[in-house]
C-alpha positions as CSV (number, residue, x, y, z in Angstrom):
1,M,121.3,65.1,118.9
2,S,122.8,67.4,116.3
3,R,121.2,69.2,113.5
4,D,122.7,66.9,110.9
5,S,121.6,63.8,112.7
6,L,118.0,65.1,112.9
7,R,117.7,65.6,109.2
8,N,115.6,62.8,107.7
9,A,114.9,61.4,111.1
10,Q,111.5,59.9,111.7
11,V,109.7,61.6,114.6
12,N,106.3,61.4,116.3
13,L,104.1,64.4,116.6
14,L,101.7,65.2,119.5
15,V,99.3,67.8,118.3
16,E,96.8,69.6,120.5
17,R,93.6,70.7,118.8
18,D,90.0,71.3,120.0
19,G,91.0,70.1,123.4
20,R,92.2,66.7,122.1
21,R,95.6,65.3,121.6
22,H,96.4,63.6,118.2
23,H,99.5,61.4,117.5
24,Y,101.1,61.4,114.0
25,T,104.3,60.3,112.4
26,S,106.4,62.7,110.4
27,R,110.0,63.2,109.1
28,V,112.4,66.1,109.7
29,I,113.4,67.7,106.5
30,D,115.6,70.5,107.9
31,V,116.3,72.6,111.0
32,Q,117.3,76.2,110.8
33,G,117.7,78.1,114.0
34,H,114.3,78.3,115.7
35,E,112.5,76.6,112.8
36,M,112.0,73.0,112.0
37,L,110.6,71.8,108.6
38,L,108.5,68.7,108.9
39,S,106.9,66.6,106.3
40,L,103.1,66.6,106.3
41,P,101.9,63.5,108.3
42,Y,99.5,61.0,106.6
43,V,96.8,58.9,108.1
44,D,95.3,56.0,106.0
45,G,96.9,57.5,102.9
46,R,95.4,61.0,103.4
47,A,97.4,64.1,104.4
48,V,96.7,65.7,107.8
49,L,96.4,69.4,107.2
50,L,98.0,70.9,110.3
51,K,96.8,74.5,110.8
52,V,98.9,77.6,111.4
53,G,98.8,78.1,115.2
54,D,98.5,74.5,116.1
55,P,100.7,73.8,119.1
56,L,102.6,70.5,118.9
57,E,105.4,68.5,120.5
58,V,108.1,66.8,118.4
59,I,108.9,63.5,120.0
60,L,112.5,62.7,119.1
61,P,113.8,59.2,118.3
62,E,115.0,57.2,121.3
63,G,118.3,58.5,122.6
64,G,117.7,61.9,121.0
65,G,117.2,63.7,124.2
66,R,114.2,65.8,125.4
67,N,111.3,66.5,123.1
68,L,110.8,69.8,121.4
69,K,107.8,72.0,121.7
70,G,106.6,74.5,119.1
71,T,103.9,76.0,117.0
72,V,103.0,75.6,113.3
73,V,103.7,78.9,111.7
74,R,103.2,78.1,108.0
75,R,102.6,75.4,105.5
76,R,104.4,74.5,102.2
77,T,103.2,72.6,99.2
78,K,106.4,72.4,97.2
79,P,108.6,70.5,96.7
80,I,107.3,68.4,99.5
81,P,104.0,69.0,101.4
82,S,105.3,70.2,104.8
83,V,104.9,72.5,107.7
84,V,107.3,74.9,109.4
85,V,107.3,74.7,113.2
86,H,108.7,77.5,115.3
87,L,110.4,76.0,118.4
88,T,109.9,77.6,121.7
89,A,113.3,76.4,122.9
90,V,116.2,75.5,120.7
91,P,119.0,73.1,121.8
92,G,122.5,74.4,121.3
93,G,123.3,71.8,118.7
94,L,120.6,73.1,116.4
95,T,121.2,76.8,116.5
96,G,124.4,77.0,114.7
97,G,125.2,80.3,116.5
98,K,123.5,82.9,118.5
99,G,121.3,84.1,115.7
100,C,118.5,86.7,116.1
101,T,116.3,87.1,119.2
102,T,112.8,88.4,118.6
103,Y,110.7,90.4,121.0
104,A,107.0,91.0,120.4
105,V,105.8,94.1,122.3
106,A,102.1,93.8,122.9
107,S,99.2,95.2,125.0
108,G,95.7,94.2,125.8
109,K,94.4,97.7,124.9
110,G,95.5,100.8,123.1
111,G,96.9,103.9,124.7
112,V,99.2,102.3,127.2
113,G,102.5,103.3,125.6
114,K,103.3,100.1,123.6
115,T,104.7,101.8,120.5
116,V,106.7,104.4,122.5
117,L,108.3,101.5,124.4
118,A,109.0,99.5,121.2
119,V,110.7,102.4,119.4
120,N,112.8,103.5,122.3
121,L,113.7,99.9,123.3
122,A,115.0,99.4,119.8
123,L,117.2,102.5,120.1
124,A,118.5,101.4,123.5
125,L,119.5,98.0,122.2
126,S,121.1,99.6,119.2
127,A,123.1,101.8,121.6
128,Q,124.5,98.5,123.1
129,G,126.0,97.7,119.8
130,K,123.2,95.4,118.6
131,K,122.0,95.2,115.0
132,V,118.3,96.0,115.5
133,I,115.3,95.8,113.1
134,L,112.0,97.3,114.3
135,V,109.0,95.8,112.6
136,D,105.7,97.8,112.8
137,A,103.2,94.9,112.8
138,D,100.3,97.0,114.1
139,L,98.5,96.0,110.9
140,G,95.9,98.5,109.8
141,T,96.8,101.4,112.2
142,A,100.6,101.3,112.0
143,D,102.2,104.6,113.1
144,V,105.9,103.9,113.8
145,A,106.9,105.6,110.5
146,V,104.9,108.7,111.5
147,F,106.3,108.6,115.0
148,L,109.8,108.7,113.6
149,R,109.1,111.0,110.6
150,L,110.3,108.3,108.2
151,D,109.9,108.7,104.5
152,S,109.1,105.1,103.6
153,K,108.3,104.2,100.0
154,Y,107.0,100.7,100.7
155,N,105.5,98.9,103.7
156,L,104.1,95.5,104.9
157,A,101.0,95.9,102.8
158,D,103.2,95.8,99.7
159,V,104.8,92.6,101.0
160,V,101.6,90.9,101.8
161,C,100.2,91.8,98.4
162,G,103.2,90.3,96.7
163,E,104.3,93.6,95.1
164,R,107.5,94.1,97.0
165,D,110.1,92.0,98.8
166,I,110.4,92.8,102.5
167,A,114.1,93.9,102.0
168,E,112.7,96.7,99.9
169,T,110.7,98.0,102.9
170,L,113.7,98.4,105.2
171,T,114.0,102.1,106.0
172,Q,116.9,103.7,107.9
173,G,115.9,104.9,111.3
174,P,117.6,106.9,113.9
175,Q,120.8,105.7,115.7
176,G,121.4,102.9,113.3
177,I,118.2,100.9,113.6
178,E,116.3,99.8,110.5
179,V,112.5,99.9,110.3
180,V,109.9,97.9,108.5
181,P,106.9,100.3,108.3
182,G,103.4,99.0,108.7
183,G,100.4,99.4,106.4
184,S,98.5,102.2,108.1
185,G,95.0,102.6,106.9
186,T,95.0,99.4,104.9
187,V,91.9,97.5,105.7
188,E,93.1,94.3,104.2
189,L,95.9,94.0,106.7
190,A,93.5,94.0,109.7
191,S,92.6,90.4,109.0
192,L,95.1,88.4,107.1
193,S,94.3,85.0,105.6
194,E,96.4,82.0,106.7
195,W,98.2,82.1,103.4
196,Q,99.0,85.8,103.7
197,F,100.2,85.5,107.3
198,G,102.4,82.6,106.3
199,K,103.9,84.7,103.6
200,L,104.6,87.5,106.0
201,L,106.3,85.1,108.5
202,T,108.5,83.8,105.7
203,S,109.6,87.4,105.0
204,L,110.3,88.1,108.7
205,A,112.4,84.9,108.9
206,Y,114.5,86.4,106.1
207,L,115.0,89.5,108.2
208,E,116.3,87.5,111.1
209,R,119.4,86.8,109.1
210,L,120.1,90.5,108.9
211,A,119.8,91.4,112.6
212,E,120.8,90.3,116.1
213,V,117.6,91.7,117.7
214,M,114.1,92.1,116.1
215,I,111.5,94.2,117.9
216,I,107.9,93.6,116.6
217,D,105.4,96.2,117.6
218,T,102.1,94.3,117.4
219,G,98.6,95.7,117.4
220,A,96.7,96.2,120.6
221,G,94.1,93.7,121.7
222,V,93.7,89.9,121.1
223,S,93.0,89.6,117.4
224,Q,94.2,86.5,115.5
225,N,96.9,88.6,113.8
226,V,98.3,89.7,117.2
227,T,98.1,86.2,118.6
228,N,99.9,84.8,115.6
229,F,102.8,87.2,116.0
230,L,103.1,86.5,119.7
231,L,103.2,82.7,119.0
232,T,106.2,83.1,116.7
233,A,108.3,85.5,118.7
234,D,111.0,84.3,121.0
235,N,109.8,86.5,123.8
236,I,106.7,88.6,124.6
237,I,106.7,91.9,126.4
238,V,103.3,92.8,127.7
239,V,102.8,96.5,128.3
240,T,100.1,97.8,130.7
241,T,99.3,100.7,133.0
242,P,98.1,100.3,136.6
243,E,94.4,101.1,135.8
244,P,92.1,98.1,136.3
245,P,90.7,98.1,132.7
246,A,94.2,98.0,131.3
247,L,95.2,95.2,133.7
248,L,92.1,93.2,132.8
249,D,92.9,93.6,129.1
250,A,96.5,92.5,129.8
251,Y,95.3,89.3,131.4
252,A,93.0,88.7,128.4
253,L,96.0,89.0,126.2
254,V,98.0,86.5,128.3
255,K,95.0,84.1,128.3
256,A,94.6,84.4,124.5
257,V,98.3,83.4,124.0
258,Y,97.9,80.6,126.5
259,V,94.8,79.2,124.7
260,A,96.7,79.3,121.5
261,G,99.4,77.2,123.0
262,R,102.1,79.6,124.3
263,R,103.2,79.0,127.9
264,D,106.6,80.7,128.4
265,G,108.8,83.6,127.6
266,M,106.4,86.3,128.8
267,G,107.3,89.5,130.8
268,L,105.4,92.6,132.0
269,V,106.3,96.3,131.8
270,V,104.1,98.7,133.7
271,N,103.9,102.1,132.2
272,R,103.1,105.5,133.9
273,S,103.7,104.0,137.3
274,T,105.9,104.1,140.3
275,E,108.1,101.0,141.0
276,A,106.0,100.1,144.1
277,E,102.8,100.3,142.1
278,A,104.3,98.3,139.2
279,R,105.4,95.6,141.6
280,R,101.8,95.3,143.0
281,V,100.4,95.2,139.4
282,H,102.8,92.5,138.4
283,D,102.1,90.4,141.6
284,K,98.4,90.6,141.0
285,L,98.6,89.6,137.3
286,A,101.3,87.0,137.8
287,K,99.4,85.3,140.6
288,T,96.2,85.2,138.6
289,A,98.0,83.8,135.5
290,R,99.8,81.2,137.6
291,R,96.7,80.1,139.3
292,F,94.3,79.8,136.4
293,L,96.7,79.3,133.4
294,S,99.9,77.8,135.0
295,V,101.8,80.6,133.2
296,D,104.7,82.5,134.7
297,I,105.0,86.2,133.9
298,Q,108.3,87.8,134.7
299,Y,108.6,91.3,136.0
300,L,110.6,93.4,133.6
301,G,110.3,96.9,135.1
302,F,108.3,100.1,135.1
303,I,108.3,103.4,133.2
304,P,107.4,106.4,135.4
305,R,105.0,109.2,134.4
306,D,107.2,111.7,132.6
307,N,106.1,114.8,130.7
308,A,109.1,114.2,128.4
309,V,107.3,111.2,126.9
310,S,104.3,113.3,125.6
311,T,106.6,116.1,124.5
312,S,108.8,113.8,122.4
313,T,105.7,112.2,120.9
314,L,104.3,115.6,119.8
315,R,107.7,116.6,118.3
316,Q,108.0,113.2,116.6
317,V,111.4,112.7,118.1
318,P,112.3,109.5,120.0
319,L,112.4,109.9,123.8
320,L,116.0,108.6,124.0
321,S,117.2,111.1,121.4
322,A,115.4,114.2,122.7
323,F,115.5,113.5,126.5
324,S,118.2,111.0,127.1
325,G,118.6,111.8,130.8
326,C,114.9,111.9,131.8
327,P,113.5,109.2,134.2
328,A,111.6,107.4,131.5
329,S,114.7,107.1,129.3
330,R,116.7,105.7,132.2
331,Q,114.1,103.0,132.8
332,I,114.0,102.0,129.2
333,R,117.8,101.7,129.1
334,K,117.6,99.6,132.2
335,L,115.1,97.3,130.5
336,A,117.5,97.0,127.5
337,R,120.3,95.9,129.8
338,L,118.1,93.3,131.4
339,L,117.1,91.9,128.0
340,A,120.8,91.6,127.1
341,Q,121.2,89.1,129.9
342,E,120.7,85.4,129.2
343,D,117.1,84.2,129.4
344,P,115.6,87.2,131.2
345,L,112.1,86.0,130.4
346,G,112.6,82.5,131.7
347,A,112.0,80.7,128.4
348,P,113.1,77.0,128.8
349,K,116.4,75.8,127.4
350,L,116.8,72.2,126.3
351,E,120.1,70.4,126.6
352,L,120.6,67.5,124.2
C-alpha cells in the first residue's frame, strides 16, 4: 500500500493502556517518513484522548499488507483533532527516500561516558560524509556545548519556552557537525509537560529534514523525559560500564523502555572495558532482557580504558580530533562503520 493510497483510508487502532487493549476506528490524514497523522478516534460521540507515549498498532485495510506499530508522540487540535504516531518500522512505499536516521544515546546512570560517545560518534559519522546534527537533550544538566567550547546564543530552553525557533539554536560544531545545545541549569526542562514535549518533538521533526543522521544525547536514568526521547528515536544505543551497578541501571533503562511500549532497535556499547569483558556484559544483559522482557539487545562494541579520553575531556577537545589514532577513537570509528550498515540494531522492516 502506497503513501497516497493510505491518505484518507479508514483504519482500526489497537491501543495498549493500563494493561488492557482498546480497539478504535480512525482515519489516516497523512504519512511523512516515520510519522503518521491520524484523526482522533471517537466512541459514542466523544473523543478518545490518546496520550503521548501510548503504544498502538495501526490495522490497515484488507489487502493493505502487514500492520504498522508505533507510539503516539504528540497531539494536535487544529485544524482537525488528531495524533501523530511515530512508526517503529516504515514500509518502503511510505518513506519517499532514505530520510534521516535518529540514534538516541542513553545510559541507566551518569558517569559511564554517554556524552563522550555521543559527541565523538557524531564526528565519526560526519567523517563518513554524513550530514549530522547532534542534539543535547540532557535536559537540565546539558553539557555538550561546554564539552565542545561552543558559543551558543540559544538552546532548547528557548525553544520549549516558545521564544526561539529550533533552527536558531543550531550551532556550528567541529568537523562539519551542527549542534543543538541543551538548557543546562534550567530547572523547568527537567520535567516537561506533555504539551511542551510535543512542541519539542515537532521541532526535532523539522531538523530531520536538514540531516541524514541525528544523534540525541539523552539524560541519564529513566525519567519520563528520557523515556519519551527513546520512544521516538529510530534506534537506541545503551551505554554502560562493566561494573554491576551500571549494568543493573542499564537493565532498568531497557525495562522502562519496554514498559513504555518499545521492543526493538536497541543496542549496547560497553565503555572502559576489554572486548572479552564487553561480550560477557552483553551476554548477561541480553539473556536477562530476552528472558523477562522478550527484548533483543544487539552487541555494538566496546570502548577500552584510554587515558586519552580523560585528557581530551579536560582540554575540551573531542577525542577524535585530539587523539585520532588512540584505541578508544578506533573503536568509535568502528561503531560508526557498523551503524552505516543496513539495520545494525535489528529493527523490523515491513514489506507492503
